[in-house]
C-alpha positions as CSV (number, residue, x, y, z in Angstrom):
1,M,-13.1,4.2,-13.2
2,T,-10.7,2.6,-10.8
3,S,-11.3,0.0,-8.1
4,S,-11.6,2.6,-5.4
5,E,-14.7,2.2,-3.3
6,L,-17.1,5.1,-3.6
7,W,-17.8,7.1,-0.4
8,T,-21.6,7.3,0.3
9,R,-23.6,10.4,1.2
10,A,-23.9,9.1,4.8
11,T,-20.1,8.7,5.1
12,A,-19.5,12.1,3.6
13,D,-22.0,13.8,5.9
14,R,-20.3,12.5,9.0
15,Y,-16.7,12.6,7.8
16,D,-15.7,16.0,9.1
17,A,-17.2,15.3,12.6
18,E,-15.3,12.1,12.8
19,E,-12.1,13.7,11.7
20,S,-12.4,16.8,13.8
21,E,-9.1,16.3,15.6
22,R,-7.2,15.8,12.4
23,S,-8.9,18.9,11.0
24,S,-7.7,21.3,13.8
25,A,-5.3,24.1,13.2
26,A,-2.8,22.6,15.6
27,F,-2.9,19.2,13.9
28,L,-2.7,20.6,10.3
29,G,-0.1,23.2,11.0
30,P,3.0,21.1,10.1
31,T,1.1,19.6,7.1
32,L,0.2,22.9,5.6
33,A,3.7,24.4,6.2
34,F,5.3,21.3,4.5
35,L,3.0,21.5,1.4
36,A,3.1,25.3,1.1
37,D,6.9,25.2,1.1
38,L,7.0,22.7,-1.7
39,A,4.3,24.5,-3.8
40,G,6.3,27.7,-3.6
41,D,4.8,30.3,-6.0
42,G,3.0,27.6,-8.1
43,R,-0.2,25.7,-8.0
44,A,-1.1,22.6,-6.0
45,L,-3.3,19.6,-7.0
46,E,-4.7,17.3,-4.4
47,F,-5.7,13.8,-5.5
48,A,-8.7,12.5,-3.6
49,I,-9.4,15.9,-2.0
50,G,-12.5,14.7,-0.2
51,T,-14.2,17.3,2.0
52,G,-11.2,19.6,1.7
53,R,-9.7,18.8,5.2
54,V,-6.3,19.8,3.8
55,G,-7.1,21.5,0.5
56,V,-9.3,24.3,1.9
57,P,-6.9,25.5,4.6
58,L,-4.0,25.3,2.2
59,R,-6.0,27.5,-0.2
60,E,-6.7,29.9,2.6
61,R,-3.0,30.0,3.3
62,G,-2.5,31.5,-0.2
63,V,-1.6,28.4,-2.3
64,P,-3.8,28.0,-5.4
65,V,-5.3,24.6,-5.0
66,A,-7.3,22.3,-7.4
67,G,-8.7,18.9,-6.6
68,I,-9.7,15.6,-8.0
69,E,-12.3,13.6,-6.1
70,L,-14.1,10.3,-7.0
71,S,-17.1,10.8,-4.7
72,E,-19.6,13.4,-5.6
73,H,-20.9,13.3,-2.0
74,M,-17.5,14.2,-0.6
75,A,-17.1,17.0,-3.2
76,A,-20.5,18.3,-2.3
77,A,-19.4,18.6,1.4
78,L,-16.3,20.5,0.3
79,R,-18.4,22.8,-1.9
80,R,-20.3,23.9,1.2
81,K,-17.1,25.4,2.5
82,I,-15.6,27.1,-0.5
83,D,-16.8,28.0,-4.0
84,E,-15.7,26.4,-7.3
85,E,-13.9,29.5,-8.6
86,T,-11.7,29.6,-5.5
87,L,-11.0,25.9,-5.3
88,P,-12.0,24.0,-8.5
89,V,-12.7,20.2,-8.1
90,T,-13.0,17.7,-10.9
91,I,-15.1,14.5,-10.3
92,G,-13.0,11.5,-11.3
93,D,-10.4,9.0,-10.2
94,M,-6.9,9.9,-9.3
95,A,-5.2,7.4,-11.6
96,T,-6.6,8.7,-14.9
97,T,-8.4,12.0,-14.5
98,V,-6.6,15.0,-16.1
99,V,-7.2,18.6,-15.1
100,P,-6.1,21.7,-17.0
101,G,-2.8,23.4,-16.2
102,D,0.5,22.6,-14.7
103,F,1.3,22.3,-11.0
104,T,4.5,22.6,-8.9
105,L,2.9,20.2,-6.3
106,V,0.7,17.1,-6.5
107,Y,-0.1,15.6,-3.1
108,L,-2.0,12.6,-1.7
109,V,-2.5,12.4,2.1
110,Y,-3.9,10.1,4.8
111,N,-3.1,6.7,3.2
112,T,-5.4,7.4,0.3
113,I,-3.3,5.8,-2.4
114,T,-4.3,2.5,-0.8
115,N,-7.8,3.1,-2.0
116,L,-6.5,1.9,-5.4
117,L,-6.7,-1.8,-5.0
118,T,-4.2,-3.0,-7.6
119,Q,-0.6,-2.3,-8.2
120,D,-1.3,-1.3,-11.8
121,E,-3.7,1.4,-10.6
122,Q,-1.2,2.7,-8.1
123,V,1.5,2.9,-10.8
124,E,-1.0,4.9,-13.0
125,C,-1.6,7.2,-10.0
126,F,2.2,8.1,-10.1
127,R,2.1,8.5,-13.8
128,N,-0.9,10.8,-13.5
129,A,0.9,12.9,-10.9
130,A,4.0,13.2,-13.2
131,R,1.6,14.2,-16.1
132,H,0.4,17.2,-14.1
133,L,3.8,18.3,-12.7
134,T,6.0,21.1,-14.1
135,P,9.7,20.1,-14.4
136,G,11.1,20.3,-10.9
137,G,7.7,19.8,-9.4
138,R,7.1,17.3,-6.6
139,F,4.7,14.5,-5.8
140,V,4.0,13.9,-2.1
141,I,2.4,10.9,-0.4
142,E,1.5,10.4,3.2
143,L,1.2,6.7,4.0
144,G,1.4,4.4,6.9
145,V,3.9,1.6,7.1
146,P,2.1,-1.8,6.9
147,P,2.0,-3.0,10.5
148,L,2.8,-6.6,9.7
149,R,5.5,-6.8,12.4
150,F,2.6,-6.6,14.9
151,L,1.0,-9.8,13.6
152,P,1.4,-12.7,16.0
153,P,2.3,-16.0,14.2
154,G,-0.9,-17.6,12.8
155,Q,-3.0,-14.4,13.2
156,L,-4.2,-12.0,10.5
157,A,-5.7,-9.1,12.5
158,V,-4.0,-6.1,14.1
159,P,-6.0,-3.6,16.4
160,F,-5.2,0.1,15.7
161,D,-7.7,1.7,18.1
162,V,-9.5,0.6,21.2
163,S,-11.2,3.5,22.8
164,E,-14.5,4.3,24.5
165,R,-16.5,5.0,21.4
166,H,-14.5,3.2,18.7
167,L,-12.9,-0.2,18.1
168,G,-10.7,-0.6,15.0
169,F,-8.7,-3.4,13.6
170,D,-7.2,-4.4,10.3
171,T,-7.2,-7.9,8.7
172,F,-4.7,-8.9,6.1
173,D,-4.5,-10.9,2.9
174,L,-0.7,-11.3,2.8
175,V,-0.7,-12.7,-0.8
176,E,-2.7,-9.9,-2.5
177,Q,-1.4,-7.1,-0.2
178,I,-5.0,-6.3,0.7
179,L,-6.0,-5.1,4.2
180,V,-9.6,-4.6,5.4
181,S,-10.0,-1.9,7.9
182,H,-12.9,-2.6,10.3
183,H,-14.5,0.1,12.4
184,F,-17.1,-0.3,15.2
185,T,-18.3,3.2,16.3
186,R,-20.7,4.0,19.0
187,D,-22.8,7.0,17.7
188,G,-25.2,7.4,20.6
189,D,-25.5,6.5,24.3
190,D,-27.7,3.4,23.9
191,G,-24.7,1.0,23.7
192,R,-25.2,0.2,20.0
193,Y,-22.2,0.3,17.6
194,R,-22.2,1.0,13.9
195,G,-20.0,-1.2,11.8
196,D,-18.1,-0.1,8.7
197,S,-15.2,-1.6,6.7
198,S,-13.1,-0.6,3.8
199,R,-10.5,-2.4,1.6
200,H,-7.0,-1.1,0.9
201,R,-3.9,-2.2,-1.0
202,Y,-0.9,-1.6,1.2
203,A,2.5,-0.9,-0.3
204,W,6.0,-0.6,1.2
205,P,8.1,2.5,0.7
206,A,10.5,0.7,-1.6
207,E,7.6,-0.4,-3.8
208,L,6.4,3.2,-4.1
209,D,10.0,4.3,-5.1
210,L,9.8,1.8,-8.0
211,M,6.4,3.1,-9.0
212,A,7.9,6.6,-9.0
213,R,10.8,5.5,-11.2
214,L,8.3,4.0,-13.7
215,A,6.6,7.4,-13.8
216,G,9.9,9.2,-14.4
217,L,10.1,10.6,-10.8
218,E,13.1,10.6,-8.4
219,L,13.0,10.2,-4.6
220,E,14.0,13.5,-3.1
221,R,13.4,12.8,0.6
222,R,11.5,10.6,3.0
223,V,10.6,11.7,6.6
224,G,8.7,10.1,9.4
225,D,6.1,12.9,9.8
226,W,5.1,16.4,8.6
227,S,7.4,18.0,11.1
228,G,10.4,16.4,9.3
229,E,11.3,13.8,11.9
230,P,13.7,11.1,10.5
231,F,12.1,8.0,9.0
232,T,13.4,5.0,10.8
233,E,12.6,1.3,11.2
234,D,10.2,2.2,14.0
235,S,8.3,4.9,12.1
236,A,4.5,4.2,11.8
237,K,4.2,6.2,8.6
238,H,6.2,8.2,6.1
239,I,6.0,11.4,4.1
240,S,7.7,10.8,0.8
241,V,8.6,13.4,-1.8
242,W,9.5,12.5,-5.4
243,R,10.7,15.1,-7.9
244,K,10.1,15.4,-11.6
245,P,13.5,16.1,-13.2
246,S,14.1,19.5,-14.7
247,L,14.4,19.7,-18.5
């Protein structure tokens, strides 16, 4: 078991509704095309597959997909969409859980590597990806760039969403590289807000490249989004691809 916080039944039950925009065909189109191209004729393994926001449509696109998921509640929500034979899911953590077979693609989307709260666990996640990959296979991570440049001197909080029904901001422990993401969501029309928070360990692209080297993987490319836009100093996130060397 890793330090990842377990998603509860209540969180799993409302996850798809809260992420409906990110689950749309228009939004997911570039993501699925990117991943399907890398998978080729092989199999794909999604770490922290959750409710199947990406894994289910990728399987429907014709790519054989398997998943690893820590939360049984999230996996149960996925299982309501697709059966075990079509998309098998193993309950366990993404740093140590091993599933049968080899894969041409292992992927981890939507900042989820930050759920591992120590550097050692994040390194083990890379090693676990390498363990599952065939020679020449790829490990893909989607991850935001830590927004520390937006921190005013003397402050430790950065807002990331201020909208009619949601207020969100991150607070930072700059020594431990831990951020806490705070959400205040208005569920109904009575003016009340539901508060949630989650902890994450942020990491810089260069730090991930070193983790990859420790796992025997080589950086193949890094882009600013799923459409392949260049990664620059102004990019808010990156899609990074590391390759397992061929024998």
